[in-house]
N, C-alpha and C positions, 0 to 999 in steps of 0.2 A: 830737820824739816818742820814745816807748819803742820801741826797735828791734824787739823781738819782736812788739809789737802791730802795727806796720806790716807786717812780714813775714808774720805769721799771716793777716792780711786778704788781702794780695795773693797769697800762695801758695795759700790755700784757693780763691780765685776762679779762679786760673790752673789749679789741679788740676781744678776742676769743668769748665772749658772743655775741657781735654784729654780728660776722661772722657766728655763729651757726645758726642764722635765715635763712641763705641762703642755708643751707644743707637740702637735701630731708628728711633725718632722723636725726633731730637735737638732740644732747645730752642734758641732763638736764643743765640748766644754772648754772654757778658758782656763788655762793653767797659769797661775800667778806665782811669780818668784820675787821676793824682795831682795834687792842686790845692793851691796854697799862697797864703797872704795876704801873703807876702813873696817877693821874687825869689829869695832865697838861703835854702834850708832844709837844716838838718842834723839828724841824729838825735842822741839823747842820747850815743851812742858816737862821734859826730864824723863819721859818714858823710854825704856830700852826696847829697841827693835831688833829682832833676830834677822840676820841677813846672810845671804850667800856671798862669798868673796867674788868681786867683779871678774877675776881671772878665770873663774869656773863656769862662767856663762858665755857660751860661744856664739850662737846664732839665734837670738830671739826673733820672733815674728814682729814684735812691737816693743817699744820701750817708752814708759811714761815717767816724766820727771815731775814730782810734786813741788810745791813752793818751798823755798828756803824759809827758815825761821825768821830771818830779818826781812822787814816789809816796808822800811822807809829808806829814802835815798842814801843817807849817810851810813846807816848801819848795813845796808845791803852792799854798798861799795866796799866796805871793810870786809864783809863776809866773802865777797868774790875774790879777794886777794889771798884767801887761804889755799894751801897746796892741794887739798882734796877736791877743790873745784877744777883745777887744771887736770887732775887725774880723771875726774868724771868726764871732762870734755874729750880726753883721749878715748875713753871707752865709748862715748856717743859717736865719735867719728868712725871708730872701728865697726860698731854695730850698724850704723847707717850705710857704711861702705859695703857691708855684707847683705844689704837689702832690707833691713828692719825699718818699719814705720816708727818715727820718733815724734812724741808729743810732749808738751810741757804746759803747765798752767801757772798763772800768777807770777811770782818771782822766779819760779822754775824756768820761765822763758829767758831770763837773763843767763842762767847757766847754759841753756841750749845755745844762746847767742854767743857765749864765750867760746864755744867750739868752732865758730865761724860757719857752721852748717846752714845758718839762716842768711848768710850773705847773698844778696841778690834775690831773696825770697820775700814774700808777703808774710806778715805776722801781726799778732796782737799781744797785749800784755795788760797788767793791772792799770786802769786808767790813770791813777794818780802818779804812777811811775813813768808815764809816757815821755815827759821831757828828759828824764835821766836816761831812759832807754835810747831815745833818739840821738842824744849827744854821745852816748857810749858806743852805739852800733849804727853809724850813719849809712852803712851799706845795706841795712835791712829796711824794707818798705813797710813802715809801721802804720797800722790803722787801729788805734786804741778804742774806737767806737764799737768795734766788733766784739762779740762774745767768743766766737770761734773762727779761726782762719785756717783753711787747708791750703797747702802750697807744696807741690812736688815732693811728696813723701814725708812732709812735716806738718804737724798740727799744733797750733798754739791756742791757748785759751786765756780769758781775762781773769778777773780777780776772784779769789776765795772760792765761792760756790761754783765757779766755772769749771772746777775740777770734775763736777758731775757731768757737765757738757762734754768735757774731754773724754771721760771714761765711756759715756754713751756713744760718742763719736767712734770710738774704737770698736765697741760692740756692733755698731751699725755697719762697719765694713764687712762683718761676717754674716749679719742677719738684721736687716732693717726692722723686721717684725719683732724680733726679740728686744731690740733697742727701744722700740715704741712701747712694748709691754712693760719693760723695766722702768721707763720714764713715768708711766701711769702709776705704778706701784710706789715709786719714790716721790710722786707729786712734783715732778719736774716739768714745768711748762715750757713750750717752745719759746725761745728768746734768742734773738740774733744780735742784740745790741746791748752795750754797756752805757749808751749815751744818756739814758734817763737817770743814771746814777752819778754821772760826772758832776763834780763841783768845780765850775770854771775858775773861780778865783784861787782855788788851791793850786791849779796848774800854773796860773799866772805868776805865782810867787817864786817860780823857778828862775826868774830873770827880772832884774829891776826895771828894764825898759818895758817888758811885757806887763809887769805889775802896774806901771804908770798908765799904760794903755787901758788896762782893765778898769782902773779907777775912773778914767775919763769916760769910757764906754758906758759904765753903769749909770752915770749922770746924764748920758745922752740918749738912753733907750727910747724915750718918748719923742725925741726930736729927729731921729734919723742918723744915718752914717755919712761921714765925709772923711775920706782918707787924708785930705789936705789939712782939715781942722785937727784931726787926730795927731798928725805928725807935729804940728805946731805945739799942741798941748803937751806932748811927751818930750819935746826937744830933740827931735831926730828928723832926718829926711824921710820922705814917703818910701823910698827904696829901702833904706835901712830898717824902717819899721816893719815893712812887709817881709824882708829877709829874716829879721829876728823872730817874728812870729812863726814863720815857716820852719825855722830851725828848731825852735823850742816846742811849738805846739803842733807843727805839721799842717797848718792851715793859714789861710789869708786873714788879714784884719777883718774883712767883711764877714767871713765865715765864723770867726770867733765872736764878733758882734751879734751875729744871729744865734749863736750858742747861748749868749747871755740873755737874749730875748726869750729863748725857749725856757731857760731856767726860771726866769721871772714869771713867765706865763704859767708854767706848771705849778709854781708856788701859789699864784693867785687862784688858779683853778681849784686847788686843794684846800685853801685856807679862807676863801671868800665866797660870797654868793653873787659876785659880779657876773654879768652876762659875758658871753664870748666877745661881743662887740665892745663892751666897756674895757675888758682886759686888753683887747687889741689896741685900743686907743692909748692905753698906758704904756705900751711898748712900741708906739710909733707906727701902727698900721691903721688904715682908714676904715677897715671893716674886718669882721670875724672870719670871712671866707679865706682871706690871705693867711690869717693865723692858723686856721684849721689845716690848710695845705702845708704850712711850715712844720707844724707838729707831726703831721703824718709823714712828711719826708724825713725829718730828723729822728723821730722816735719810733715810727711805725705804729703809732697808736693814735686814736682819736680822742676828742674832748670827753666823751662819755666814759671811755676806759680810764682816762687819767683822773677824772673826778671820782670814779668808783674806787680807785686805788689809794685814796687819801687815808 
């Protein structure tokens, strides 16, 4: 597994246990057990992890799956073909069937999806793996813009540091007060979205047609969007273009075009002294009011916050 993912989960839960002692009405301590489907478990960095055999753990209240060590589409696909992944999926189905809450973060969401437990459910994953996830698990309703998604007994979290959000989410089910206290000690800010961190052109490279659309769109930001012009530019029908973007990115051509506008606007806000109206003009808007509304809707943050985060 990903070393940071495992450590983030265990350290967050351990911190919550320590802080619970300072509360006037302390919740029951969280008992953490590291479980493996093999006797010998190593992290991606080669550290040995002591584990309890999976067969000895009968009815846990909750199960958290950290990220796998592979974090790119090709290496992850190869990793998911290993026999231990299938064994882990069997254990997850057994525990979920017995009533356990099940959560996973980053590439761990792929392992959870392999169990078919997420079929028909809403979920999130690492933003750059969204095209691979969507193609591999079409029955899962994916929203990679979200940092944390709760859905009928399952919780999924986004990339890397979202392991903190996953662990705090589990603490919150027992004590919202303790979760808030632990977040303050760990300096974890409230964050509901991965959208600010997404690199749109990285996602576009998952498909040649989508990549061509991305190239056309970047040149058109200042001129506005036309589905008809986009279709001609990429050599496909409007219907095919819309269907391909929905299948790969889970969004319409216009929505992705707006993502590119947001990416460009955030870059200019952080690297230039241009006014909001000037930046709006560079990405095809007549005034800064529209741009401010778009940033607030897409990122949940305003111009001042984005500039302060440079």
